[in-house]
C-alpha positions in Angstrom: -16.2 140.5 200.4 -15.9 142.1 203.8 -13.1 144.4 205.0 -12.2 141.9 207.7 -11.5 139.2 205.0 -9.6 141.6 202.6 -5.8 141.3 202.6 -3.1 143.4 201.0 0.2 142.0 199.6 3.1 143.9 198.1 4.3 142.2 194.9 7.6 143.9 193.8 9.6 143.0 190.7 12.9 144.4 189.5 13.1 144.3 185.7 16.0 144.4 183.3 14.4 145.3 180.1 11.5 142.8 179.9 13.1 140.2 182.2 12.3 139.9 185.9 15.7 139.9 187.6 14.1 139.4 191.0 10.5 139.1 192.2 8.3 137.3 194.6 8.6 133.8 193.1 12.3 134.1 192.7 12.8 135.3 196.3 10.6 132.4 197.5 12.9 130.1 195.5 16.0 131.6 197.1 14.5 131.0 200.5 13.7 127.4 199.7 17.2 126.8 198.4 18.7 128.3 201.5 16.5 126.1 203.7 16.8 122.8 201.7 20.3 123.1 200.3 18.9 121.8 197.0 17.4 123.3 193.8 15.5 120.1 193.2 14.1 120.0 196.7 13.2 123.7 196.7 11.4 123.1 193.4 9.4 120.2 194.9 8.4 122.3 197.9 7.2 125.0 195.6 5.3 122.6 193.2 7.4 123.5 190.2 9.6 121.4 187.9 13.4 121.3 188.5 13.8 122.7 184.9 11.7 125.7 185.8 13.6 126.3 189.1 16.9 125.9 187.3 15.8 128.5 184.7 14.9 130.9 187.4 18.2 130.4 189.1 20.1 131.0 185.8 18.2 134.2 185.2 19.0 135.5 188.7 22.7 134.4 188.4 23.1 136.3 185.1 21.1 139.4 186.1 23.2 140.4 189.1 26.9 141.3 189.4 27.6 137.7 190.5 25.7 134.5 191.1 23.1 134.4 193.8 23.1 130.6 194.0 26.1 128.3 193.9 25.4 124.7 193.0 27.3 121.4 192.7 26.5 118.7 190.2 24.3 116.0 191.7 24.7 112.3 191.2 25.7 109.4 193.5 27.7 111.7 195.9 24.9 114.2 196.1 25.4 117.7 195.0 23.5 120.6 196.4 23.1 124.4 196.3 23.5 127.3 198.5 23.1 131.0 198.4 26.2 133.0 197.8 26.9 136.0 200.1 25.5 138.2 197.3 22.4 135.9 197.2 21.9 136.3 200.9 22.3 140.0 200.6 19.8 140.3 197.7 17.3 138.1 199.6 17.5 140.2 202.8 17.4 143.5 200.8 14.3 142.4 198.9 12.5 141.4 202.1 13.5 144.7 203.7 12.1 146.6 200.7 8.9 144.6 200.8 8.4 145.3 204.5 9.1 149.0 204.0 6.6 149.2 201.1 4.0 147.4 203.2 4.5 149.8 206.1 4.5 152.9 203.9 1.2 151.8 202.2 -0.6 150.9 205.5 -2.6 154.1 205.8 -3.8 153.8 202.2 -4.7 150.1 202.6 -6.8 151.0 205.7 -8.6 153.6 203.6 -9.2 151.1 200.8 -10.5 148.5 203.3 -12.9 151.0 204.8 -14.4 151.6 201.4 -15.2 147.9 201.0 -18.7 146.5 201.6 
């Protein structure tokens, strides 16, 4: 592997006991829900089952002070989902923390890349 092909990614997770309250996959799901307005559509975009996506949403909704995703029952009239104001704040805060961690680790990553073959 050459240093030019190497890449670095920050993968942060916030745990409550052994449960991941928020992490990369859940944040990606929040972004997809915000974009599509649907848990089912977000799940399809991510290649996961609706049941898995709904389980992740339920975990997030119970881990925080309030729900991150508000949803309406589907059916003939539709349904849908959207991020709550808290959900929007958590998504933005997570992405800001991710960017800060990436920036802070940049000198160390450069040193690691220099040591590659």
